[in-house]
C-alpha positions in Angstrom: 110.1 130.4 89.3 111.4 128.1 92.0 109.0 126.7 94.6 110.2 127.3 98.1 110.1 124.4 100.6 107.1 125.8 102.5 104.9 125.9 99.4 106.0 122.4 98.4 105.3 121.1 101.9 101.9 122.8 101.9 100.9 121.2 98.5 102.1 117.8 99.7 100.1 118.0 103.0 97.0 119.2 101.2 97.2 116.4 98.7 97.8 113.9 101.6 94.8 115.0 103.6 92.6 115.1 100.5 93.8 111.6 99.6 93.1 110.3 103.1 89.6 111.9 103.1 88.8 110.2 99.8 90.0 106.8 101.1 87.9 107.1 104.2 84.7 107.8 102.3 84.9 104.7 100.1 82.8 101.8 101.3 85.0 98.7 101.8 82.2 96.5 100.7 82.1 98.0 97.2 85.6 99.1 96.6 88.8 97.6 97.9 91.1 99.9 100.0 93.9 99.1 97.5 92.0 100.7 94.7 91.3 103.7 96.8 94.9 104.1 97.8 96.0 103.8 94.2 93.6 106.6 93.1 94.8 108.8 96.0 98.5 108.2 95.1 97.8 108.9 91.5 96.0 112.2 92.4 99.2 113.2 94.3 101.2 112.3 91.2 98.9 114.5 89.0 99.5 117.5 91.3 103.3 116.9 91.3 103.4 116.5 87.5 101.4 119.8 87.1 103.9 121.6 89.3 106.9 120.2 87.4 105.2 121.1 84.0 104.3 124.6 85.2 107.9 125.4 86.2 109.1 124.7 82.7 112.8 125.1 83.3 113.7 123.6 80.0 112.0 121.6 77.2 112.9 118.2 78.6 111.2 119.1 81.9 108.1 120.3 80.2 107.8 117.2 78.0 108.4 114.8 80.9 106.0 116.7 83.0 103.3 116.6 80.3 103.8 112.9 79.9 103.5 112.4 83.7 100.3 114.5 83.8 98.8 112.3 81.0 99.9 109.0 82.6 98.7 110.0 86.1 95.4 111.4 84.8 94.8 108.2 82.8 95.4 106.2 85.9 92.9 108.2 88.0 90.2 108.2 85.4 90.5 104.4 84.7 90.4 103.8 88.5 87.1 105.7 88.7 85.8 103.8 85.7 86.6 100.5 87.4 84.8 101.7 90.5 81.8 102.7 88.5 81.7 99.2 86.9 82.0 97.6 90.3 79.1 99.7 91.6 76.9 98.6 88.6 77.7 95.0 89.4 76.2 95.3 92.9 72.9 96.8 91.6 69.8 94.6 91.5 68.6 93.4 88.2 65.5 95.6 88.2 67.7 98.7 88.8 70.0 97.8 85.9 67.1 97.8 83.3 65.8 101.3 84.2 
């Protein structure tokens, strides 16, 4: 099944708007814009990798798509883990113990 240009453009625009919304909601005092942008770009890469894997034209495409899904997902998850660690660093000492 081949994606037509309109569907591909719709997915790209949806991912772009979602990424921009995520970037805007992150406080710059707690999380650098660079880290937010990296997570947004990685989420677009996950969507693209899922599309490539789902088409499965041949075995090589499926394998490379699966590797791309794994790598992009790992990048997104580790980005959010780093964000969580940064947020814990900004908590007061009384809050950390409870």
